[in-house]
C-alpha positions in Angstrom: 25.6 33.6 123.1 24.6 33.3 119.5 27.3 32.9 116.9 26.2 36.1 115.0 26.2 38.2 118.1 29.8 37.0 119.0 31.2 38.0 115.7 29.3 41.3 115.6 30.8 42.2 119.0 34.2 41.1 117.7 34.1 43.1 114.6 32.7 46.2 116.3 35.6 45.9 118.7 38.1 45.6 116.0 36.6 48.6 114.2 36.9 50.6 117.4 40.5 49.7 117.8 41.3 50.8 114.3 39.5 54.1 114.9 41.5 54.7 118.0 44.8 53.9 116.2 44.0 56.4 113.4 43.0 59.0 116.0 46.4 58.7 117.6 48.2 59.1 114.3 46.2 62.2 113.5 46.7 63.7 116.9 50.3 62.7 116.9 49.9 60.8 120.2 51.9 57.6 121.1 51.3 54.8 118.7 48.3 52.8 119.9 49.2 49.1 120.9 47.0 47.4 118.3 48.5 43.9 118.1 47.6 42.4 121.4 44.0 43.7 121.6 43.4 42.4 118.1 44.8 39.0 119.0 42.7 39.0 122.2 39.6 39.9 120.3 39.9 37.2 117.7 40.8 34.5 120.3 37.7 35.5 122.3 35.5 35.3 119.2 36.9 31.9 118.2 36.6 30.3 121.6 33.0 31.4 122.0 32.1 30.2 118.5 33.3 26.6 118.9 30.6 24.2 119.7 31.2 21.1 121.8 31.1 18.9 118.6 34.0 20.8 117.1 36.0 21.2 120.2 36.1 18.1 122.6 35.3 18.7 126.2 38.8 17.9 127.4 40.3 20.6 125.4 38.0 23.5 126.3 39.7 24.3 129.5 43.0 24.8 127.8 41.3 27.0 125.1 39.7 29.0 127.8 43.1 29.4 129.5 44.5 30.8 126.2 41.5 33.2 125.9 42.0 34.3 129.4 45.8 35.0 129.0 45.3 36.8 125.8 42.7 39.1 127.3 45.0 39.8 130.3 48.0 40.6 128.2 46.0 43.0 126.1 44.6 44.7 129.2 48.1 45.0 130.7 49.4 46.6 127.4 46.5 49.0 127.3 47.0 50.0 130.9 50.6 50.8 130.3 49.7 52.9 127.2 47.0 54.8 129.1 48.9 55.2 132.4 52.5 55.9 131.1 52.7 56.8 127.4 49.6 59.0 127.0 50.2 61.3 129.9 53.9 61.7 128.5 52.4 62.9 125.3 50.3 65.4 127.2 53.5 66.8 128.8 52.4 65.6 132.2 55.8 63.9 132.6 58.7 62.6 130.6 58.2 59.7 128.3 59.5 56.4 130.0 62.2 54.5 128.2 60.9 51.8 125.9 63.0 49.1 127.8 61.1 50.0 130.9 57.7 49.4 129.3 59.0 46.2 128.0 60.2 45.2 131.5 56.9 46.1 133.1 55.0 44.2 130.5 57.3 41.1 131.0 57.0 41.2 134.8 53.1 41.8 134.8 52.6 39.2 132.0 54.8 36.6 134.1 52.8 37.2 137.3 49.5 37.0 135.3 50.5 33.7 133.7 51.4 32.1 137.0 48.2 33.2 138.5 46.0 32.1 135.7 47.7 28.7 135.3 47.3 28.2 139.0 43.6 29.2 139.1 42.2 27.6 135.9 44.7 24.8 135.0 45.5 23.9 138.9 49.2 23.9 137.8 51.8 25.6 140.0 54.5 26.9 137.5 56.3 28.8 140.4 56.4 25.6 142.5 57.8 23.6 139.7 60.7 26.0 139.0 61.6 26.5 142.7 61.4 22.9 143.7 63.5 21.5 140.8 67.1 22.3 141.5 68.3 21.2 138.0 65.7 23.3 136.3 66.5 26.3 138.5 70.2 26.0 137.7 69.6 25.7 134.0 67.3 28.7 134.0 69.9 30.7 136.0 72.8 29.7 133.8 70.7 30.5 130.6 69.5 33.7 131.8 72.9 35.1 133.1 74.0 36.9 129.9 70.4 38.1 128.9 70.0 39.5 132.5 73.4 41.4 132.2 72.2 43.0 128.8 68.8 43.7 130.3 70.1 45.6 133.2 72.8 47.3 131.0 70.0 48.4 128.5 67.9 49.6 131.4 70.9 51.7 132.5 71.5 53.2 129.0 67.8 54.2 128.7 67.5 55.6 132.1 70.7 57.5 131.9 70.6 60.9 130.1 74.0 60.4 128.5 72.6 58.6 125.4 69.6 59.3 123.3 68.2 58.0 120.0 70.0 60.0 117.2 73.2 60.6 119.2 76.5 59.8 117.4 78.6 57.5 119.5 82.1 56.1 119.0 83.2 53.0 120.8 86.6 52.1 122.0 87.0 49.3 119.5 86.6 51.7 116.5 82.8 51.1 115.7 80.9 54.3 115.4 77.5 55.2 114.3 74.2 57.0 115.0 72.0 55.4 117.7 68.8 54.0 116.0 67.3 52.1 118.8 68.2 50.8 122.4 66.2 47.5 123.4 66.5 45.2 126.3 69.5 43.4 125.0 71.2 45.3 122.2 71.9 48.9 120.9 71.6 49.3 117.2 73.8 51.9 115.3 73.7 53.1 111.7 77.2 53.5 110.5 78.7 55.6 107.6 77.8 53.0 105.0 74.3 52.6 106.1 75.0 49.3 107.8 73.1 48.3 110.9 75.5 47.6 113.8 74.0 45.5 116.6 76.1 45.8 119.7 75.2 44.0 123.2 74.4 46.5 125.9 77.1 45.0 128.2 79.8 45.9 125.7 78.7 49.5 125.7 78.6 49.9 129.4 81.9 48.1 129.9 83.9 50.2 127.4 84.9 53.8 127.0 82.3 55.3 124.7 82.4 58.8 123.2 79.0 60.6 122.7 80.0 63.4 120.2 76.8 65.3 120.3 75.9 65.2 124.0 76.7 69.0 124.7 74.6 70.4 121.6 77.6 70.6 119.3 80.0 68.2 117.7 83.8 68.7 117.4 85.7 68.2 114.2 89.4 67.9 114.6 92.0 67.6 111.8 95.6 68.7 110.9 97.2 70.4 108.1 100.9 70.9 107.3 102.2 74.3 105.9 105.4 75.6 104.6 108.2 76.7 107.1 108.5 80.0 105.2 104.9 80.8 106.0 104.9 82.7 109.4 102.8 80.8 112.0 100.9 83.8 113.1 99.9 84.5 109.6 99.2 80.8 108.9 96.8 80.6 112.0 94.9 83.8 111.0 94.5 82.5 107.4 93.1 79.0 108.7 90.8 80.8 111.1 89.4 83.1 108.5 88.9 80.2 106.1 86.9 77.9 108.5 84.8 80.7 110.1 83.3 81.4 106.6 81.7 78.0 106.3 77.9 78.1 107.1 78.0 74.8 108.9 80.8 75.9 111.3 79.3 77.1 114.6 80.3 80.5 115.9 80.0 79.2 119.5 82.1 77.3 120.5 84.7 79.3 118.5 87.0 77.5 116.0 90.5 77.1 117.3 93.8 76.7 115.6 97.0 75.5 117.3 100.5 75.0 116.2 100.9 71.2 116.8 104.5 70.4 115.9 107.5 71.1 113.7 107.5 68.1 111.4 110.1 67.1 108.9 109.0 69.2 106.1 106.0 71.0 107.4 104.8 73.0 110.4 101.6 71.0 111.5 98.6 73.0 112.5 95.8 71.4 114.4 92.3 72.7 113.6 89.3 72.3 115.7 85.8 73.4 114.5 82.3 72.7 115.9 79.2 71.8 114.0 75.6 70.7 114.7 75.2 67.1 116.0 75.2 64.5 113.3 76.8 61.4 112.2 80.3 60.4 110.8 79.2 61.5 107.2 78.5 65.0 108.4 81.9 65.2 109.9 83.7 64.0 106.8 81.6 66.3 104.6 82.5 69.4 106.6 86.2 68.4 106.8 86.3 67.9 103.0 84.8 71.3 102.4 87.2 73.0 104.7 90.3 71.3 103.3 89.2 72.3 99.7 88.6 75.9 100.7 91.8 76.1 102.6 93.7 74.9 99.5 92.3 77.7 97.4 93.0 80.3 100.0 96.6 79.1 100.5 97.0 79.3 96.6 95.7 83.0 96.6 98.2 83.8 99.4 101.0 82.4 97.4 101.4 79.5 99.8 101.2 75.7 99.3 101.2 72.5 101.2 104.7 71.1 100.9 105.6 67.6 99.8 107.0 65.3 102.6 110.6 65.8 101.6 113.5 65.5 104.1 116.6 67.5 103.4 120.0 67.3 105.0 120.9 70.9 104.4 119.1 74.1 104.8 118.0 75.5 101.4 117.4 79.2 100.8 113.8 80.2 100.1 113.1 80.3 96.5 110.8 82.7 94.8 108.3 81.2 92.5 108.4 82.5 89.1 104.7 81.8 88.3 102.0 81.3 90.8 99.3 78.9 89.8 96.2 80.6 88.6 98.0 84.0 87.8 97.6 85.0 84.1 100.5 86.2 82.2 101.0 89.9 82.0 99.8 90.0 78.3 96.6 88.1 79.3 95.9 90.4 82.3 96.4 93.4 79.9 93.9 92.0 77.5 91.4 91.6 80.5 91.8 95.1 81.6 91.3 96.4 78.1 87.9 94.8 78.1 87.1 96.2 81.5 84.7 99.2 81.0 86.6 101.2 83.6 90.0 100.9 82.1 89.4 100.3 78.4 90.3 104.0 77.5 93.7 103.8 79.2 96.7 104.2 77.1 99.0 101.3 76.2 101.7 102.3 78.8 99.2 102.9 81.5 97.5 99.4 80.8 101.0 97.8 80.9 101.8 99.5 84.2 98.5 98.5 85.8 98.6 95.0 84.4 101.9 94.3 86.1 100.5 94.9 89.4 97.2 93.1 89.2 96.8 89.3 89.8 94.2 86.6 89.0 92.8 84.8 92.1 90.7 81.6 92.3 87.9 80.9 94.8 86.2 77.6 95.6 82.5 77.1 95.2 80.8 78.5 98.3 83.6 80.8 99.3 82.7 84.3 100.4 84.7 86.7 98.3 83.6 90.0 99.9 81.4 90.6 102.9 78.8 93.2 103.3 80.0 95.9 105.7 83.8 95.3 105.4 86.0 98.0 104.0 86.8 97.6 100.3 90.4 97.9 99.0 90.0 96.2 95.6 87.7 95.6 92.8 87.2 92.3 91.0 86.4 91.4 87.4 84.9 87.9 86.8 87.1 86.0 84.3 85.7 82.5 84.6 82.8 81.0 86.5 80.0 82.9 88.3 79.2 84.7 91.6 76.1 85.7 93.5 75.5 89.1 95.1 73.8 88.7 98.4 72.2 91.3 100.8 71.7 90.7 104.6 68.2 90.0 105.8 67.9 90.2 109.6 66.8 86.9 111.2 66.5 85.1 107.8 68.5 83.9 104.9 70.3 86.5 102.7 68.5 88.0 99.8 69.8 87.0 96.4 70.3 90.3 94.4 72.0 89.2 91.3 74.4 86.7 89.6 77.6 87.9 87.8 79.2 86.1 84.9 82.4 86.4 83.0 83.1 90.1 82.2 81.1 91.6 85.1 82.6 93.8 87.8 82.1 94.3 91.4 83.5 96.2 94.3 84.5 99.3 92.3 82.5 101.8 94.4 84.0 100.6 97.8 87.5 100.6 96.3 87.5 104.1 94.7 85.6 105.8 97.6 87.1 103.8 100.5 83.6 103.0 101.7 82.1 99.7 103.1 80.9 96.8 100.8 77.2 97.4 100.1 76.6 93.6 99.5 78.3 90.3 100.0 79.5 88.3 97.0 79.9 84.5 97.2 81.3 82.0 94.6 78.7 79.7 93.1 81.3 77.5 91.5 85.1 77.5 91.2 85.7 81.0 89.6 88.8 82.9 88.4 88.8 86.7 89.3 91.0 89.6 88.2 91.9 91.6 91.3 92.9 95.3 91.1 93.9 97.0 94.4 93.6 100.6 95.2 97.4 100.9 95.9 98.0 99.8 92.2 95.7 102.3 90.6 96.6 105.3 92.8 99.8 106.2 90.8 97.8 106.3 87.6 95.2 108.5 89.1 97.8 110.9 90.5 99.6 111.2 87.1 96.4 111.6 85.1 93.6 113.6 87.0 91.4 113.3 83.8 91.4 109.5 84.4 90.0 110.1 87.9 87.2 112.2 86.5 86.5 109.5 83.8 86.4 106.7 86.4 84.1 108.8 88.7 81.7 109.2 85.8 81.8 105.6 84.6 81.1 104.3 88.1 78.4 106.7 88.9 76.7 106.0 85.5 76.9 102.1 86.2 75.3 102.7 89.6 72.7 105.0 88.3 71.8 102.6 85.6 71.3 99.7 88.0 69.3 101.8 90.5 67.3 103.8 87.9 68.5 107.0 89.1 67.4 110.4 87.8 69.9 112.7 86.0 70.1 115.2 88.9 70.8 112.6 91.4 73.3 111.0 89.0 75.4 114.3 88.8 75.2 114.7 92.5 76.5 111.3 93.1 79.2 111.7 90.5 80.5 114.8 92.2 80.4 113.2 95.6 82.3 110.2 94.4 84.9 112.5 92.7 85.5 114.5 95.8 85.9 111.3 97.9 88.3 110.0 95.3 90.4 113.1 95.3 90.5 113.2 99.1 91.5 109.5 99.3 94.2 109.4 96.6 95.6 112.7 97.7 96.0 111.1 101.2 97.6 108.0 99.6 100.0 110.2 97.7 101.0 112.1 100.8 101.7 108.9 102.7 103.7 107.4 99.9 105.9 110.6 99.6 106.3 111.1 103.5 109.8 110.0 104.7 109.9 107.2 107.1 110.8 108.1 110.7 114.3 107.4 111.6 115.8 107.5 108.1 118.1 110.4 108.8 116.1 112.9 106.7 113.3 113.9 109.2 113.3 115.1 112.7 113.7 111.6 114.1 116.9 111.1 112.2 118.6 114.1 113.4 121.3 113.9 116.1 
C-alpha cells in the first residue's frame, strides 16, 4: 500500500473518531473510548509506512505483533462500549460498574495477548507461567493483596449500599464523600477538600456508616439548658426553632429528647434530618441551628448555663435586666416615634412602655408566619426584615423590606385575625414587641384611643393598597367593630372571678 494512502486512511479514521467523541458529548452519551483506537490507528499507520530499509527484517514480526495487539485491545474496548455502556445510556439496562468494565477489559486483553503471542511469535506465555513453579509462586504472592482489593472493589460496586456521591464514615474516624471506586482503592473527599485513598479491603472489613443511604442524612447534637427551664417547654422551644430552618426536612420529623441531668444543665439531644451531603453540610446546618436556638432562648428569658458545680441548692434568682431589652425610658421614646402611639399621653406611654419588650432575632429566623394568629405587633428598631407571601409550589414572593421605624402585625393584633404574610429577618435585628394584653387596658380606659387606632391602621392599609375613600371608611368601621368586640371580651375575661375562689358558685359550700 502506498505511503500516502496509508496516512490518508489513518487521518480519516482519526477524524471519524473525534467526530464520534463530539457527538457523544452533545448527545450526553457515555464518553467515547478514544485513547486505544487512536493508539491502534497510529501504530497501524507507522507499521505500514516503514520500509525494509528502515526496519530490518528480524524486527518486523515483533512490530507486527505490537500492531495486532493494539488493534485487538481497541476492538475489545469498542465492543464493551457498544455492548454495555451505550445500551445503558438508552435505558435498556442499568449501567455496569466501572470496575466490571475494567475487569472484562483485563480478562479479554489477557486472553488475546496469550493467543497472539502463541500464533504470531510462537511463544507460549501460559505454558511458561504454569510450568515454572518459582514464577507461579512469585506471581501468586505478588497478586495476593491486589486480588483482595480487586474482589473487594467489585463487591462495593456491585452492591447497592454505596454509590458515588454518598457520604461515608469509617470506623477509624475517616469520613468523606465518595469520589470514585476503582479496582484497588476507594477515593473520598473530606471536609478540607483533601483526597483520601483507602484500600477496598479496609472498607469491606470495617464497620462503615453510609449517612445518605435512605435519602436523608441525620444530624445529631446536644445542648444543655437551665434546671429552672421546664423540660416540656424546653423541648417545645427547641422543636419550634429547628423546624423553621429551610434545610431541615419535615419528613422524617425532627426529634428532641431529654438526654440526662448533668451537673449544671439538663442535656437535650436534638436529631434533625437534611438532604444527603458531606460533613461540611452537617456542620453548616448545626451551626445555623445552634445560633438560632441561642437567640430564641434569649427572647424567652433563658440561657445556656455555665458548667458550675454547687454543693448546696440555690434559690432561683430573677434577672434584673434581660440582655437585649431596652430600658423603660428608651422603650418610651420608641413608642413615642410609633405612628400608632405618638398621640398617647405621658402616663399612657409610661404604662405601655413598662409592659413592652425588645426582642432580637437571628438572620434567617421567621418572626411571624402567614396564617398564624397574631397577638402582637412589632416595630423594627435595628436591622431589616423581609415580608413574604406564600406561592403554591414555588418559592415565597418577596413583598417588601422593612427598616428601622417600620411596623408590622398591627392589623392581626388589633382585629385578632390571621397573619396576612410572613416576616423573616434578613440580618440580626432588634424589634419592639407590643402584645394585645398590654394595650387592652389603655383601650378600655380610653375609647377615643380605640377609634384613633382603628383610623390610623385603616389609613396605613388603604395607603399601601391604594384603596378608595368609600372602601377605606368601610374597612375602618369593620376594624373598629372587631376591636370593640375583641377588647370587650378581654375585659370581661379579666374581670370574671376564677372558679373555686370562694366568690362564685364553685366557691360556695
